[in-house]
Every structure is written in structure tokens, then in C-alpha cells.
C-alpha positions in Angstrom: -2.6 9.4 37.6 -3.6 11.4 40.7 -7.3 10.7 40.1 -6.4 7.0 39.7 -4.7 7.0 43.1 -7.7 8.6 44.6 -10.1 6.1 43.0 -8.0 3.2 44.3 -8.1 4.7 47.8 -11.8 5.2 47.6 -12.4 1.7 46.3 -10.9 0.1 49.5 -13.7 -2.0 51.1 -15.6 -2.2 47.8 -13.2 -4.1 45.5 -9.8 -5.7 46.1 -6.8 -4.0 44.4 -5.8 -6.7 41.9 -9.4 -7.1 40.9 -9.8 -3.4 40.3 -6.6 -3.3 38.2 -7.5 -6.3 36.1 -11.1 -5.3 35.4 -10.1 -1.7 34.7 -7.7 -2.7 31.9 -9.9 -5.5 30.5 -12.8 -3.0 30.2 -10.5 -0.4 28.6 -9.5 -3.1 26.1 -13.1 -4.1 25.3 -14.1 -0.4 24.9 -11.2 0.5 22.6 -11.1 -2.7 20.5 -13.9 -1.8 18.1 -12.1 1.4 17.2 -8.8 -0.3 16.4 -9.7 -3.8 15.4 -9.5 -3.1 11.7 -6.0 -1.8 12.1 -4.9 -4.7 14.2 -6.2 -7.2 11.7 -4.5 -5.3 8.9 -1.2 -5.3 10.7 -1.5 -8.8 12.3 1.9 -9.7 10.9 3.5 -7.0 13.0 1.7 -8.3 16.1 3.9 -11.4 16.3 7.1 -9.4 16.0 6.0 -6.8 18.5 4.6 -9.2 21.1 7.7 -9.2 23.3 7.7 -5.4 23.4 3.9 -5.3 24.1 4.4 -7.8 26.9 7.1 -5.6 28.5 5.0 -2.4 28.2 1.9 -4.1 29.4 3.6 -5.6 32.4 5.5 -2.5 33.5 3.0 0.3 32.6 -0.3 -1.5 33.1 0.1 -4.5 35.4 2.5 -3.1 38.0 1.5 0.6 37.7 -2.2 -0.6 37.6 -2.1 -2.8 40.7 0.6 -1.4 43.0 -0.9 2.0 43.7 -4.2 0.3 44.7 -2.2 -2.0 47.1 -0.4 1.0 48.4 -3.6 2.6 49.4 -4.1 0.1 52.2 -1.4 1.6 54.3 -0.5 5.1 53.0 -2.1 8.3 52.1 -3.1 9.8 48.7 -0.7 12.7 49.5 2.2 10.4 50.1 1.5 8.4 47.0 1.3 11.5 44.8 4.6 12.9 46.0 6.4 9.6 45.7 5.0 8.9 42.2 6.2 12.4 41.1 9.7 10.9 41.4 9.1 9.0 38.1 10.8 11.6 35.8 13.9 11.5 38.0 14.1 7.7 37.7 13.6 8.1 33.9 16.6 10.5 33.8 18.7 8.2 36.0 17.9 5.0 34.0 18.4 6.7 30.7 21.9 7.9 31.7 22.8 4.3 32.7 21.1 2.4 29.9 22.0 4.8 27.0 25.3 5.9 28.6 24.2 9.6 28.5 26.4 11.9 30.5 24.6 14.0 33.1 25.6 17.5 34.1 26.5 18.2 37.7 23.2 20.1 38.2 21.3 17.0 37.0 23.1 14.8 39.6 22.2 17.4 42.2 18.6 17.4 41.1 18.4 13.6 41.3 19.7 13.6 44.9 17.5 16.4 45.9 14.4 14.5 44.6 15.4 11.3 46.3 16.0 13.3 49.5 12.5 14.7 49.2 10.9 11.3 48.9 12.9 10.0 51.9 11.7 13.1 53.8 8.1 11.9 53.2 8.7 8.2 53.6 10.4 8.6 57.0 8.2 11.5 58.0 11.2 13.9 58.5 12.2 11.9 61.6 15.9 10.8 61.8 14.9 8.0 64.2 12.6 6.5 61.6 15.4 6.6 59.1 18.0 5.0 61.4 15.6 2.3 62.5 14.1 1.9 59.0 10.6 2.6 60.2 8.4 3.3 57.2 5.0 2.5 55.7 5.0 -0.4 53.3 2.5 1.4 51.1 5.2 4.0 50.3 7.5 1.3 49.1 4.8 -0.2 46.8 4.4 3.3 45.4 8.2 3.7 44.9 8.3 0.4 43.0 5.4 1.7 40.9 7.2 4.9 40.1 10.2 2.9 39.0 8.1 0.6 36.8 6.5 3.7 35.2 10.0 5.0 34.4 10.9 1.7 32.7 7.7 1.8 30.8 8.2 5.4 29.6 11.7 4.6 28.4 10.6 1.4 26.7 7.6 3.2 25.1 9.9 5.8 23.5 12.7 3.5 22.4 10.7 0.4 21.3 9.2 1.6 18.0 5.8 0.3 16.8 4.0 -0.1 13.5 0.7 0.4 15.3 -1.1 3.7 15.9 -1.0 5.2 19.4 -4.6 4.1 20.2 -4.1 0.6 18.8 -0.9 0.2 20.8 -2.7 1.4 23.9 -5.4 -1.1 23.4 -2.9 -4.0 23.0 -1.0 -2.9 26.0 -4.2 -2.8 28.0 -4.9 -6.4 27.0 -1.4 -7.5 28.0 -1.7 -5.7 31.3 -4.9 -7.6 32.0 -3.3 -10.9 30.9 -0.4 -10.6 33.4 -2.8 -9.6 36.2 -5.1 -12.6 35.6 -3.2 -15.2 37.6 -2.8 -12.8 40.5 -6.5 -12.0 40.4 -7.2 -15.8 40.8 -4.8 -16.0 43.7 -6.3 -12.9 45.3 -9.8 -14.3 45.1 -8.8 -17.8 46.4 -6.4 -16.9 49.2 -7.0 -13.2 50.1 -10.1 -11.2 49.3 -12.8 -12.5 47.0 -14.3 -10.0 44.7 -18.0 -9.2 45.2 -19.6 -8.3 41.9 -22.1 -5.7 43.0 -22.9 -2.0 42.2 -19.8 -0.8 44.2 -17.6 -3.0 42.0 -19.2 -1.7 38.8 -19.0 1.9 39.9 -15.3 1.9 40.8 -14.2 -0.3 37.8 -16.0 1.9 35.3 -14.7 5.1 37.1 -11.1 3.8 36.9 -11.5 2.6 33.3 -13.1 5.7 31.9 -11.5 8.7 33.6 -7.8 7.8 34.4 -7.9 5.2 31.7 -9.5 6.1 28.3 -10.1 9.9 28.9 -6.8 10.7 30.6 -4.8 8.8 28.1 -6.6 10.4 25.1 -6.2 13.9 26.6 -2.6 13.4 27.4 -1.9 12.1 23.9 -3.6 15.1 22.4 -1.7 17.4 24.8 1.6 15.9 23.5 0.5 16.6 19.9 -0.3 20.2 20.7 2.6 21.3 22.9 5.1 18.5 22.6 6.2 15.6 24.9 8.5 17.7 27.0 6.0 20.3 28.0 3.2 17.7 28.4 5.5 15.8 30.8 5.6 18.8 33.1 2.1 17.9 34.2 3.8 15.7 36.8 4.5 18.8 38.7 0.8 19.1 39.5 0.6 15.6 41.0 1.5 16.5 44.6 -0.8 19.5 44.5 -3.8 17.5 43.2 -2.9 14.6 45.5 -3.0 16.8 48.6 -6.3 18.3 47.5 -7.9 14.9 46.8 -6.5 13.6 50.1 -7.9 16.5 52.2 -11.3 16.8 50.5 -12.2 13.1 49.9 -10.4 11.3 52.7 -9.9 13.9 55.4 -6.1 13.6 55.3 -4.0 16.1 57.2 -1.1 17.8 55.5 2.0 17.7 57.6 5.0 20.0 57.4 7.1 17.1 56.0 4.7 16.9 53.0 5.4 20.5 52.0 9.1 20.2 52.3 9.2 16.8 50.7 7.1 17.9 47.7 9.2 21.0 47.3 12.4 19.0 47.2 11.0 16.6 44.7 9.7 19.3 42.3 12.9 21.3 42.5 14.9 18.1 41.8 12.7 17.2 38.8 13.3 20.7 37.4 17.1 20.5 37.8 17.4 16.9 36.7 15.5 17.5 33.5 18.0 20.0 32.2 19.3 19.0 28.8 21.8 16.2 28.8 25.4 17.1 28.0 26.8 15.3 25.0 
């Protein structure tokens, strides 16, 4: 995800955010389709029954989480985006406790509040006046919505079972993500920023489709098979680190003190909140 954030930031001035998100997922769909077409045809009866689930997954995990980080890049930094997005596991725990009525331990509640405090620390730049007057960067809010949408996607992915293989389901979700983005792509081109189909467009679309798209998904899936979903999920701890490195090296961003404290609070909160649920 961190590389995707950096790509979206770097693409500013070359390709509009909705266009990048749409073409990224459409190209992923076209690339993956030949490998899973036989399975999809074989299970076409399942496609109709699973269409509502695929729509929810495609919208939350691919449309919103595909476009909002790119929009966020207009007004905030890669470092901020990475720290805020790392809040997703906390939101997963919180939503799971509400939706599935799972009791949380006191330490988990503590971890949730610590993490939200860390994100607030970053959003308001550790300035009480910014908090009291609600002065913030809109890009940070786009990223917070994206993190929430990813949490909804993650919960839905686990609890909405599928007859399709992981790769076939990923391909279908990519298609649904592109479908939901299409009307917004048209609006973006007509009323906001028209897409210029040049080498810059091709470079960033392929970069976003191949690396944080096909390769990252395949590697993460393999990692889940090797070490389990819980341990694989711990890779979110690396997001603020990689985000700050990308931000400094690629975009000349300056790390502020509130970034360190905010990231520390978020990561400690994630650790505490992901303690096992009490029954």
C-alpha cells in the first residue's frame, strides 16, 4: 500500500486521481483475466449469487481505496498518509466488535484510543489550537475515509465466503472496482481534469497496476499461506516507516516531531488492540 501511495503522489501533474485508479484496476483485470477465465466460466452460476458481495468488495476495497489515496496526495504528505492508513487494523477491531458483538478487553479499548490519538496528533500537527479550531488538511480526511473503507473491505472479505479461488475473486473485484469508478472518471474528465493519454499516463498506470496491484497482492497472498493471516497482517507496522522513507527520498518531505510521536502511538495502539478477543 505504501508504494501505491507514493505512486499516486508522484503521478500528480501527469494523470488525474480517478483516471489513475480506474485504469489501474481495469488493466489489472485485463492482465489477470486470461489466467482465471476458465474458472469463471465453469462457476458462472456462482457469479450471479456472489455479485452483491463482489460489488461491496469492489467498491470498498478497490474503488474507494483506489481513488481516495490519490486524491489525498493533492493536499497532504506521503508520511501523513502512511501513518493514517496504518489505523486500518484498529478500525477493523472496532467494527468487528460492533458488528459481531465481540467483547473487547480493557487493553484493547486502551489501544484503540491510543491509535486514534496518534492519528489526531498527526492530523492536527500536535497543535491544540488546530484541534480547537478544527484546522486540518483535507487530504488527511480522505485518507481516514480510505482506511475505514479498507477495514470494511477486510471484514467483508473474510466473512463473505466465495466459491471462487483467491485470484479469480481478485480479478472480479478489480473489474467491479473499475465499474464503480467509471462514472466518476467521466465526471472528472468533463468537469475537472481531462486525462492526457501520453507516456506519463502509461508509465504511472502500469506502475500502479503491476507493483502495488498484481505483484503486491500475489506476494501478500503467498505470505498469508506461509505464515498465516495474523502474522502477515503485521506488515502494516512497516507502513509509517516505508512512508517516511518514500516521502523523504522521493518528495523531499521533512519529518516533524509530531510524525514520530503520532506513528509511535498508532503502532503501540495497533499492538494492544489486536490482543485476542475475550469471549
